[in-house]
TIVEXFI-673573 format. One record per residue (C-alpha): residue number from 1; x, y, z; chain. Coordinates in Angstrom, 1 decimal. Layout:
// TIVEXFI-673573
LUMDO / k / X / Y / Z / c
LUMDO / NUM / X / Y / Z / A
...
***
This chain:
// TIVEXFI-673573
LUMDO / k / X / Y / Z / c
LUMDO / 1 / 16.5 / 21.1 / -12.4 / A
LUMDO / 2 / 15.3 / 17.6 / -12.1 / A
LUMDO / 3 / 14.0 / 15.8 / -15.1 / A
LUMDO / 4 / 11.6 / 12.9 / -15.4 / A
LUMDO / 5 / 14.5 / 10.8 / -16.8 / A
LUMDO / 6 / 16.7 / 11.6 / -13.8 / A
LUMDO / 7 / 13.9 / 10.6 / -11.4 / A
LUMDO / 8 / 13.2 / 7.5 / -13.5 / A
LUMDO / 9 / 16.9 / 6.5 / -13.2 / A
LUMDO / 10 / 16.7 / 7.0 / -9.4 / A
LUMDO / 11 / 13.7 / 4.7 / -9.2 / A
LUMDO / 12 / 15.3 / 2.2 / -11.5 / A
LUMDO / 13 / 18.1 / 1.7 / -8.9 / A
LUMDO / 14 / 15.4 / 0.2 / -6.6 / A
LUMDO / 15 / 13.4 / -1.6 / -9.4 / A
LUMDO / 16 / 16.1 / -2.9 / -11.7 / A
LUMDO / 17 / 13.8 / -4.9 / -13.9 / A
LUMDO / 18 / 12.3 / -1.7 / -15.3 / A
LUMDO / 19 / 12.9 / -1.2 / -19.0 / A
LUMDO / 20 / 14.0 / 2.1 / -20.6 / A
LUMDO / 21 / 12.7 / 5.5 / -19.7 / A
LUMDO / 22 / 10.8 / 5.8 / -23.0 / A
LUMDO / 23 / 8.5 / 2.9 / -22.1 / A
LUMDO / 24 / 6.9 / 4.7 / -19.1 / A
LUMDO / 25 / 4.7 / 7.6 / -18.4 / A
LUMDO / 26 / 6.0 / 9.5 / -15.3 / A
LUMDO / 27 / 3.9 / 11.9 / -13.2 / A
LUMDO / 28 / 5.7 / 13.9 / -10.6 / A
LUMDO / 29 / 3.5 / 15.6 / -8.0 / A
LUMDO / 30 / 4.2 / 19.3 / -7.6 / A
LUMDO / 31 / 2.6 / 19.2 / -4.2 / A
LUMDO / 32 / 4.5 / 19.1 / -1.0 / A
LUMDO / 33 / 1.6 / 18.0 / 1.1 / A
LUMDO / 34 / 2.8 / 14.4 / 1.6 / A
LUMDO / 35 / 3.6 / 14.3 / 5.3 / A
LUMDO / 36 / 5.3 / 11.3 / 6.7 / A
LUMDO / 37 / 3.0 / 10.8 / 9.7 / A
LUMDO / 38 / -0.1 / 11.2 / 7.7 / A
LUMDO / 39 / 1.1 / 8.6 / 5.1 / A
LUMDO / 40 / 2.0 / 6.2 / 7.9 / A
LUMDO / 41 / -1.6 / 6.4 / 9.2 / A
LUMDO / 42 / -3.1 / 6.0 / 5.8 / A
LUMDO / 43 / -1.0 / 2.9 / 5.0 / A
LUMDO / 44 / -1.6 / 1.3 / 8.4 / A
LUMDO / 45 / -5.3 / 1.4 / 7.5 / A
LUMDO / 46 / -4.7 / 0.0 / 4.1 / A
LUMDO / 47 / -2.5 / -2.7 / 5.6 / A
LUMDO / 48 / -5.3 / -3.7 / 8.0 / A
LUMDO / 49 / -7.8 / -3.8 / 5.0 / A
LUMDO / 50 / -5.4 / -6.0 / 3.1 / A
LUMDO / 51 / -5.1 / -8.4 / 6.1 / A
LUMDO / 52 / -8.8 / -8.6 / 6.5 / A
LUMDO / 53 / -9.3 / -9.4 / 2.8 / A
LUMDO / 54 / -6.6 / -12.1 / 2.9 / A
LUMDO / 55 / -4.2 / -10.2 / 0.7 / A
LUMDO / 56 / -1.0 / -11.2 / 2.5 / A
LUMDO / 57 / 1.4 / -10.1 / -0.2 / A
LUMDO / 58 / -0.1 / -6.6 / -0.3 / A
LUMDO / 59 / 0.0 / -6.5 / 3.5 / A
LUMDO / 60 / 3.7 / -7.4 / 3.5 / A
LUMDO / 61 / 4.5 / -4.8 / 0.8 / A
LUMDO / 62 / 2.6 / -2.1 / 2.7 / A
LUMDO / 63 / 4.4 / -3.2 / 5.9 / A
LUMDO / 64 / 7.7 / -2.6 / 4.2 / A
LUMDO / 65 / 6.6 / 0.8 / 3.0 / A
LUMDO / 66 / 5.5 / 1.7 / 6.6 / A
LUMDO / 67 / 8.8 / 0.7 / 8.0 / A
LUMDO / 68 / 10.7 / 2.8 / 5.4 / A
LUMDO / 69 / 8.4 / 5.8 / 6.2 / A
LUMDO / 70 / 9.0 / 5.4 / 9.9 / A
LUMDO / 71 / 12.7 / 5.3 / 9.4 / A
LUMDO / 72 / 12.7 / 8.5 / 7.2 / A
LUMDO / 73 / 14.0 / 11.4 / 9.4 / A
LUMDO / 74 / 12.3 / 14.1 / 7.4 / A
LUMDO / 75 / 8.6 / 15.1 / 7.4 / A
LUMDO / 76 / 7.8 / 15.9 / 3.8 / A
LUMDO / 77 / 7.9 / 13.5 / 0.9 / A
LUMDO / 78 / 7.5 / 13.8 / -2.9 / A
LUMDO / 79 / 5.2 / 11.5 / -4.8 / A
LUMDO / 80 / 5.9 / 10.0 / -8.2 / A
LUMDO / 81 / 3.9 / 7.5 / -10.3 / A
LUMDO / 82 / 5.3 / 5.4 / -13.0 / A
LUMDO / 83 / 3.0 / 3.8 / -15.7 / A
LUMDO / 84 / 4.2 / 1.2 / -18.2 / A
LUMDO / 85 / 2.3 / -1.1 / -20.4 / A
LUMDO / 86 / 2.4 / -3.9 / -17.8 / A
LUMDO / 87 / 3.5 / -2.0 / -14.7 / A
LUMDO / 88 / 2.2 / 0.6 / -12.3 / A
LUMDO / 89 / 4.1 / 1.9 / -9.3 / A
LUMDO / 90 / 3.8 / 4.7 / -6.8 / A
LUMDO / 91 / 7.0 / 6.0 / -5.2 / A
LUMDO / 92 / 7.7 / 8.3 / -2.3 / A
LUMDO / 93 / 11.0 / 10.2 / -2.5 / A
LUMDO / 94 / 12.8 / 12.6 / -0.2 / A
LUMDO / 95 / 11.7 / 16.2 / -0.4 / A
LUMDO / 96 / 14.7 / 17.1 / -2.6 / A
LUMDO / 97 / 14.1 / 14.0 / -4.9 / A
LUMDO / 98 / 17.5 / 12.4 / -4.1 / A
LUMDO / 99 / 16.4 / 9.1 / -2.6 / A
LUMDO / 100 / 13.5 / 6.7 / -2.9 / A
LUMDO / 101 / 12.0 / 6.2 / 0.6 / A
LUMDO / 102 / 9.4 / 3.5 / -0.4 / A
LUMDO / 103 / 7.1 / 2.3 / -3.0 / A
LUMDO / 104 / 4.2 / 0.1 / -3.9 / A
LUMDO / 105 / 4.0 / -1.5 / -7.4 / A
LUMDO / 106 / 2.3 / -4.2 / -9.3 / A
LUMDO / 107 / 1.8 / -5.7 / -12.7 / A
LUMDO / 108 / -1.2 / -4.5 / -14.7 / A
LUMDO / 109 / -3.1 / -5.8 / -17.7 / A
LUMDO / 110 / -3.9 / -4.1 / -21.0 / A
LUMDO / 111 / -7.3 / -2.9 / -19.7 / A
LUMDO / 112 / -5.9 / -1.3 / -16.6 / A
LUMDO / 113 / -3.1 / 0.3 / -18.7 / A
LUMDO / 114 / -5.6 / 1.8 / -21.1 / A
LUMDO / 115 / -7.7 / 3.2 / -18.3 / A
LUMDO / 116 / -4.7 / 4.7 / -16.4 / A
LUMDO / 117 / -3.2 / 6.1 / -19.6 / A
LUMDO / 118 / -6.3 / 8.2 / -20.1 / A
LUMDO / 119 / -6.2 / 9.7 / -16.6 / A
***
């Protein structure tokens, strides 16, 4: 059985700057409704919005996520969120949780952390 700590360690392979497991709140979606093609469509719209608002960094990050999703041979993905005091990330993993396909993450401030922690 997969544990939050094992998934955290898998994510940490991609985001090496993360601290220790105890410093984060991890949510693992139990849904298997994350289909690759649907996610690609959603993120293409979000990328277009980022371009229109002049957020080039976000557009580039979303572009990388889209490429990773397009290169993933499977159809279903798993969704994991990671919340730390100054960090928030969403990660898409393979259906069997053995590889990170792509992610979006960012630094957050204390107010955002407090709001997200409640939810």
